[in-house]
C-alpha positions in Angstrom: 1.8 -15.1 -15.6 -1.4 -16.5 -13.5 -4.9 -14.6 -13.5 -6.5 -14.5 -10.1 -10.3 -14.1 -9.5 -11.8 -14.4 -6.2 -15.8 -14.0 -6.1 -17.7 -13.5 -2.8 -15.3 -14.9 -0.2 -16.1 -14.9 3.4 -14.7 -16.1 5.8 -15.4 -16.9 9.6 -13.4 -17.6 12.4 -16.2 -18.4 15.1 -18.4 -15.2 14.9 -15.8 -12.7 14.0 -16.4 -12.3 10.0 -12.5 -11.9 8.9 -13.6 -11.4 4.7 -16.6 -10.8 4.4 -18.0 -10.7 0.9 -14.9 -10.4 -1.7 -15.1 -9.9 -5.1 -11.5 -9.5 -7.1 -9.8 -10.0 -10.0 -5.8 -9.4 -10.5 -4.1 -9.4 -14.0 -1.9 -12.0 -14.7 1.9 -10.4 -14.7 0.7 -8.0 -11.8 1.8 -7.1 -8.7 -1.0 -6.0 -6.7 -0.8 -4.7 -3.0 -3.6 -5.2 0.1 -2.6 -2.6 2.2 -4.8 -1.9 5.4 -4.9 -2.1 9.3 -4.0 -4.6 11.6 -7.1 -6.8 11.6 -8.7 -5.8 8.8 -8.6 -8.8 6.8 -5.6 -8.8 4.5 -3.4 -11.7 5.8 -6.6 -13.9 5.6 -7.6 -13.0 2.0 -3.2 -14.0 1.3 -3.4 -17.3 3.3 -7.5 -18.5 1.5 -5.4 -17.5 -1.7 -1.9 -20.1 -0.4 -4.1 -22.6 0.5 -3.5 -22.4 4.2 -6.7 -21.5 5.3 -10.3 -22.0 3.2 -13.2 -20.1 2.5 -16.4 -20.2 4.4 -18.0 -19.0 1.1 -17.5 -18.0 -2.2 -14.5 -19.8 -4.7 -11.2 -18.7 -5.7 -9.6 -19.5 -9.2 -6.1 -19.3 -9.7 -4.9 -19.3 -14.0 -9.4 -20.1 -14.5 -9.0 -22.9 -12.2 -10.9 -23.6 -8.8 -9.0 -24.1 -5.8 -11.0 -22.8 -3.0 -10.6 -26.3 -1.4 -6.9 -27.0 -2.7 -4.4 -27.7 0.3 -1.0 -25.2 -0.3 0.2 -28.1 -2.1 -2.2 -28.4 -4.7 -1.7 -25.0 -6.5 1.2 -23.5 -8.0 1.8 -20.4 -5.7 4.7 -19.6 -3.4 4.4 -17.8 -0.1 7.2 -15.8 1.4 6.6 -15.4 5.1 7.9 -12.7 7.5 9.9 -14.6 9.7 11.2 -15.5 6.6 11.3 -19.8 8.2 14.8 -21.2 6.7 16.3 -23.8 8.0 18.8 -23.1 10.4 20.9 -26.3 10.2 21.0 -25.8 6.1 22.7 -23.7 4.2 21.7 -21.1 2.3 22.2 -23.8 -1.4 20.4 -26.2 0.7 17.6 -24.1 1.6 17.1 -22.9 -2.0 17.0 -26.8 -3.3 14.8 -27.9 -0.4 11.1 -27.2 -2.3 12.9 -29.0 -5.5 13.9 -31.9 -3.0 10.6 -32.1 -2.4 8.5 -32.6 -6.0 11.5 -35.0 -6.7 13.2 -32.5 -9.5 16.7 -34.7 -11.3 19.8 -33.0 -9.1 20.9 -31.4 -12.6 18.0 -29.6 -13.5 17.8 -29.2 -9.3 21.3 -27.2 -9.8 20.7 -25.2 -12.4 17.4 -23.7 -11.3 19.1 -23.0 -7.2 22.0 -21.4 -9.5 19.5 -19.6 -11.7 17.8 -18.2 -8.2 20.8 -17.6 -6.6 22.1 -15.0 -9.2 18.8 -13.7 -9.4 18.6 -12.5 -6.3 22.2 -11.8 -6.5 23.8 -13.8 -3.3 25.8 -16.7 -5.2 28.4 -16.2 -3.2 26.8 -16.8 -0.3 25.2 -20.8 -1.4 27.6 -21.8 1.1 26.6 -19.7 4.2 24.2 -20.8 6.9 21.5 -18.5 8.6 23.0 -17.7 11.3 25.7 -16.1 9.1 23.5 -13.8 7.1 22.3 -10.2 7.4 18.7 -10.0 7.9 18.6 -8.5 4.4 20.5 -11.6 2.8 18.1 -13.6 4.9 15.0 -12.2 2.9 17.1 -13.3 0.0 17.6 -16.6 0.7 13.8 -16.6 1.3 12.8 -15.0 -2.6 15.3 -17.9 -4.1 13.7 -20.1 -2.4 10.1 -19.5 -3.7 11.6 -18.5 -6.9 13.2 -21.4 -7.7 9.6 -23.5 -7.9 8.5 -21.4 -10.9 5.5 -20.7 -9.0 2.6 -18.5 -11.5 1.7 -16.3 -8.6 3.8 -15.2 -5.2 2.6 -14.5 -2.3 4.0 -12.1 0.0 3.2 -11.4 3.3 5.0 -8.3 5.3 8.4 -9.9 4.1 10.1 -6.6 4.7 8.6 -5.7 8.3 11.7 -7.4 9.9 14.3 -4.9 8.1 15.8 -1.6 8.7 14.4 1.2 7.1 17.5 1.3 4.3 17.1 -2.1 3.6 13.2 -2.3 3.1 13.5 1.2 0.6 15.9 -1.6 -1.0 14.8 -4.3 -1.2 11.0 -2.5 -2.5 12.8 -2.1 -5.9 14.8 -5.7 -5.5 11.0 -7.7 -5.1 9.2 -5.9 -7.8 11.9 -6.4 -10.3 12.2 -10.1 -9.8 8.1 -10.3 -9.8 8.4 -8.2 -13.5 11.9 -9.7 -14.7 10.4 -13.3 -13.6 6.2 -12.9 -15.0 5.1 -13.6 -12.0 1.7 -12.6 -11.0 2.4 -10.7 -7.3 0.1 -10.5 -4.1 1.4 -7.9 -1.2 0.7 -7.9 2.3 1.5 -4.7 4.1 0.1 -1.7 6.4 2.9 0.4 5.3 1.6 2.9 2.5 5.3 3.5 1.3 5.6 0.2 0.0 1.9 -0.3 -1.2 2.6 3.6 -3.2 6.2 2.9 -4.2 5.6 -0.7 -5.2 2.3 -1.6 -6.1 0.9 -1.6 -10.1 -2.7 -1.6 -8.3 -3.9 -1.4 -4.4 -7.0 -2.9 -2.2 -7.4 -1.1 0.6 -9.5 -2.9 3.2 -11.0 -2.5 6.6 -13.5 -4.5 8.4 -12.8 -7.5 6.4 -14.3 -5.1 3.1 -12.8 -3.8 0.4 -13.2 0.2 0.4 -11.0 1.3 -2.5 -9.1 -0.7 -5.7 -7.2 1.6 -7.7 -3.4 2.3 -9.1 -1.2 4.1 -5.9 -2.1 7.5 -8.0 -5.5 7.4 -7.7 -5.9 6.0 -4.2 -3.9 9.1 -2.7 -5.3 11.1 -4.8 -9.0 10.5 -5.2 -9.7 8.2 -2.1 -13.2 7.1 -2.0 -13.8 8.4 1.7 -12.0 10.0 4.6 -11.1 6.5 6.2 -8.7 5.8 3.1 -7.6 9.9 2.7 -6.4 9.5 6.6 -4.9 5.8 6.1 -3.2 6.0 3.1 -1.4 9.4 3.8 -1.1 12.2 5.9 -3.3 15.4 5.5 -5.9 17.7 6.8 -10.2 17.5 7.1 -12.1 20.9 6.7 -15.9 20.5 7.1 -18.2 22.5 5.3 -21.3 23.1 3.6 -21.9 22.7 -0.6 -23.0 25.5 -2.2 -23.1 25.0 -5.3 -21.5 22.3 -8.1 -21.3 22.7 -11.7 -18.7 21.4 -14.4 -16.6 19.1 -12.2 -16.4 22.1 -8.9 -18.0 22.6 -6.0 -18.3 25.5 -3.5 -18.0 24.5 0.1 -18.7 27.1 3.0 -16.0 26.3 5.7 -14.5 28.6 8.8 -12.4 29.1 6.7 -13.8 31.1 3.6 -15.7 29.4 0.6 -13.4 27.2 -0.8 -13.7 25.2 -4.4 -12.5 21.7 -4.7 -12.6 19.5 -7.9 -15.6 16.7 -7.1 -16.4 13.7 -10.3 -19.9 13.5 -8.0 -22.6 16.1 -8.4 -23.2 17.5 -4.7 -26.7 18.8 -3.7 -26.8 22.3 -2.7 -26.5 21.9 1.4 -24.8 19.0 1.6 -22.6 18.1 4.7 -19.0 17.5 3.5 -15.5 17.7 4.8 -12.8 18.7 2.4 -8.8 17.0 2.6 -6.1 18.4 1.3 -2.2 17.4 1.7 0.5 19.0 3.5 1.9 19.3 0.0 -0.6 20.5 -1.7 -1.0 23.8 0.2 1.6 26.5 -0.8 2.7 29.8 1.0 2.2 32.5 -1.1 2.8 36.3 -1.4 0.3 39.2 -1.1 -1.3 39.7 -4.6 -0.1 36.3 -6.0 -3.5 34.2 -7.6 -4.5 30.8 -6.4 -7.8 29.1 -6.3 -8.0 29.4 -3.1 -6.4 31.3 -0.4 -6.5 30.8 3.2 -5.2 32.5 6.1 -3.5 31.5 9.2 -1.2 32.1 11.8 1.9 29.8 12.2 1.6 27.7 15.6 4.5 25.5 14.9 7.5 24.7 12.6 10.0 21.6 12.5 13.3 22.4 9.9 13.8 18.5 8.4 16.3 19.2 5.5 14.9 19.2 2.5 11.2 19.7 3.7 9.8 21.8 6.8 6.5 20.7 8.7 4.6 23.5 9.3 1.6 23.4 11.8 -0.7 26.8 11.2 -4.2 27.5 12.4 -7.1 29.4 10.3 -10.2 31.1 11.3 -12.6 29.1 14.1 -8.4 27.0 15.7 -9.1 24.9 12.2 -5.3 23.3 12.3 -3.3 22.8 8.7 -0.7 20.7 8.5 1.4 22.2 4.7 4.9 21.4 3.9 7.6 23.9 2.6 10.0 22.4 0.3 14.0 23.0 0.1 13.5 26.2 2.7 15.6 28.7 3.1 14.6 30.6 6.3 13.8 29.7 9.6 10.0 30.4 10.9 9.1 32.4 13.5 5.8 30.4 15.4 3.0 33.3 15.7 3.4 34.9 11.9 0.9 35.4 9.2 1.3 33.0 6.7 -0.8 32.9 3.3 -1.7 29.6 2.1 -2.5 28.7 -1.4 -4.5 25.2 -2.8 -5.9 24.7 -6.3 -8.9 23.3 -6.9 -7.9 19.9 -7.9 -5.9 19.1 -5.3 -8.7 19.7 -3.0 -11.2 16.3 -2.5 -14.5 16.8 -1.2 -15.7 13.6 0.6 -18.7 12.9 2.9 -18.6 13.6 6.3 -16.9 11.7 9.1 -15.3 7.5 8.9 -11.9 9.2 9.5 -11.2 5.7 12.0 
């Protein structure tokens, strides 16, 4: 295991600041995700950790040791690349063994570690095949075995599932998490896929424009985003602008085009503050006339799509305010143009500063 400490790291490429004063601690044995859109700096930060880029400023500590200026081969890390980078002329066994040969590990020990790594990723039976005889998922397992065999303290993963189909991606998510935990590895994983981050990570850092916008568990990031960009990036949501009427005991009343809505907030907003409310589609539920809810919104159903286990719906409230909502296990088709009543709990409404969705 290995603790990673990043202190005030910046990285410049000419006049472009790819990383801007990043400070972060990743705990021993943690599977930590760097999440954000293209160009946010997540891959640059990963490459700085691996020794493939040198920070323009700041320091990086691996296991308490300052490695800021050290090259990749002098760090106890291993990297899984998006393209796998397997040697096409070598067998699976030879690909996995290659790193140990370069390190001068003796043959008996090398054989033991290669077999253990192949067993760990469940591809012992493929040891004699060449990469062109493997599926995408099998090639990914070879790439993982090749990193595990050198027994790194930290595993760095650069969008390793990007080239796989949807089903394989889902299967490999659980496999990668299992391998990190079973081998006691600290893992740092770069992705722009929110589902990967939410389903696999112990904690997540969301980046934008070279800065960390929020760090937290998947649940914290999803349920309590720090701003509108994070709320929108981490999952679908409805934004409704409003003005604060009052705040007390962690609840705020907000005047909106949909009426006065109650939302939960750890922040105390001044009366008259402009805000926007974030409501996830799954938080909006259909309610019957007379049923109680913290907040009730009357709207007209505009469109609906039946998806089997859910229906994906769009309704329009006062002043043209559009609300997306899901209906779980729908038992009947709904007709656009009908009136619907939506309920949402106060704790499912997040109160955020205005603007900044992009």
